[in-house]
C-alpha positions in Angstrom: 0.0 0.0 0.1 2.8 2.4 0.9 4.5 1.8 -2.3 1.3 2.6 -4.2 0.8 6.0 -2.3 3.5 8.2 -4.4 1.9 6.8 -7.6 -1.8 7.7 -6.6 -0.6 11.2 -5.5 1.4 11.6 -8.8 -1.5 10.4 -10.8 -4.0 12.9 -9.2 -1.6 15.7 -9.6 -0.9 14.8 -13.1 -4.7 15.1 -13.9 -5.2 18.3 -12.0 -2.0 20.3 -12.6 -1.0 19.0 -16.0 -4.2 18.3 -17.7 -3.4 20.8 -20.5 -0.2 19.0 -21.4 -2.0 15.7 -21.9 -3.1 16.5 -25.6 -6.1 14.3 -25.8 -9.0 13.2 -23.7 -8.2 9.6 -24.2 -4.8 10.2 -22.7 -6.5 11.8 -19.6 -8.6 8.8 -19.3 -5.8 6.5 -19.6 -4.0 8.2 -16.6 -7.3 8.3 -14.7 -7.7 4.5 -15.2 -4.2 3.8 -13.9 -4.7 6.1 -10.9 -7.9 4.4 -10.1 -6.3 1.2 -10.6 -3.7 2.0 -8.0 -6.3 3.2 -5.8 -8.2 -0.1 -6.1 -5.1 -2.1 -5.7 -4.1 -0.1 -2.5 -7.7 -0.6 -1.1 -7.6 -4.2 -1.9 -4.4 -4.8 -0.2 -5.5 -3.0 3.0 -8.9 -4.8 2.7 -10.4 -1.1 2.4 -9.2 -0.2 5.9 -10.4 -3.2 7.8 -7.0 -4.3 9.3 -6.1 -0.5 10.0 -9.4 0.3 11.8 -10.2 -3.3 13.1 -13.6 -3.7 11.9 -15.4 -7.0 11.2 -16.3 -7.8 7.7 -20.0 -7.1 6.9 -21.9 -10.4 6.7 -22.0 -10.3 2.7 -18.3 -10.4 2.7 -17.9 -13.1 5.3 -20.2 -15.4 3.3 -18.8 -14.6 -0.2 -15.1 -13.9 0.5 -12.6 -16.8 0.8 -10.7 -15.0 3.5 -13.6 -13.3 5.0 -12.0 -10.0 4.5 -13.6 -6.7 3.3 -12.3 -7.0 0.0 -13.4 -7.9 -3.8 -10.5 -9.7 -5.0 -11.1 -12.9 -3.1 -14.6 -13.1 -4.4 -14.4 -13.6 -8.2 -11.7 -14.2 -10.7 -13.1 -11.3 -12.6 -12.0 -9.2 -9.8 -8.6 -10.8 -9.3 -6.7 -13.1 -11.7 -8.3 -11.4 -15.0 -7.4 -7.9 -14.0 -3.9 -9.2 -12.7 -3.2 -10.8 -16.0 -4.2 -7.7 -17.9 -1.9 -5.6 -15.5 0.9 -8.2 -16.1 0.5 -8.1 -19.9 0.7 -4.2 -19.6 3.9 -4.3 -17.5 5.5 -6.7 -20.0 4.7 -4.7 -23.1 4.4 -1.1 -22.0 6.9 -0.9 -19.2 9.5 -3.6 -20.3 9.5 -4.4 -24.1 8.8 -0.8 -25.2 11.1 1.1 -23.0 13.8 -1.5 -24.0 13.1 -1.0 -27.6 13.5 2.6 -27.3 16.6 2.4 -25.2 18.4 0.0 -27.8 17.1 1.7 -31.0 17.5 5.3 -29.6 14.0 6.0 -31.1 11.7 7.9 -28.8 8.1 8.8 -29.7 7.4 12.5 -30.1 5.9 14.4 -27.2 2.6 15.0 -29.2 2.3 11.2 -29.9 0.0 9.2 -27.6 2.9 6.6 -27.5 5.0 9.1 -25.4 2.5 9.4 -22.8 1.1 5.8 -22.8 4.4 4.0 -23.0 6.5 3.9 -19.8 9.8 5.5 -19.7 13.1 3.6 -19.2 12.9 4.2 -15.5 10.4 1.6 -15.2 12.8 -1.1 -16.8 14.5 -2.2 -13.6 11.3 -2.7 -11.7 9.6 -4.4 -14.6 12.4 -6.7 -15.0 12.5 -7.9 -11.3 8.7 -8.5 -11.9 9.1 -10.4 -14.7 11.9 -12.5 -13.5 9.7 -13.3 -10.4 6.8 -14.1 -12.8 8.8 -16.4 -14.7 11.0 -17.5 -12.1 9.5 -21.2 -11.9 10.5 -21.8 -15.5 14.1 -20.4 -15.1 16.5 -22.8 -14.0 18.4 -20.8 -11.3 17.7 -21.6 -7.9 18.3 -18.0 -6.5 15.4 -16.7 -8.6 13.1 -19.8 -8.0 13.7 -19.3 -4.3 11.9 -16.0 -4.6 9.0 -17.0 -6.8 7.3 -18.7 -4.1 6.1 -15.1 -2.8 3.1 -13.8 -4.4 3.5 -10.8 -2.2 6.9 -10.0 -3.7 5.4 -10.1 -7.3 2.7 -7.7 -6.0 5.3 -5.4 -4.5 6.9 -5.0 -7.9 3.5 -4.6 -9.7 3.0 -1.7 -7.2 6.5 -0.5 -7.7 6.1 -0.5 -11.5 2.6 1.4 -11.3 4.0 4.1 -8.9 7.0 4.6 -11.0 4.9 4.8 -14.3 2.8 7.4 -12.8 5.7 9.4 -11.3 7.5 9.5 -14.5 4.4 10.6 -16.4 4.0 13.2 -13.8 7.7 14.3 -14.4 7.2 14.2 -18.3 4.2 16.5 -18.0 5.9 18.9 -15.8 8.8 19.0 -18.2 6.3 19.7 -21.1 4.5 22.5 -19.0 7.5 24.5 -18.6 
């Protein structure tokens, strides 16, 4: 949750302070989506405050939630595995492959192109690489990496880190454009 807070703040400030730099409505909606995704992720991880404020889950959650927590991701694969798969695909393509391609070729999208805003900058590469190593760790024949893949929490940490870095870098890029 703590790792997501800077990304949430950056996403909100990006949409408030630098909305004029984001040239198209679809780009604004893109960053709104990822900001809301971070809020959802943080809220679900904190069971929407249940463990912080020590309340009992409402009866509906107790009867529908595998872990009897006040969260949605333990209720249905449509609120857990499917969104997670989409985010993992997005990390692979947008935060690893495309920045690596831009780094290797030296080609960068123009600032007036949607790709400039939607693709992650190269600062996301290290966290995305760590996530991918953990994600594929069981199939990599390196004991050191396999030892870390048992923790889904560690993968979630790197997903949160990538999301925060992505929104922080977008905020910085928008600030650079606004000057």
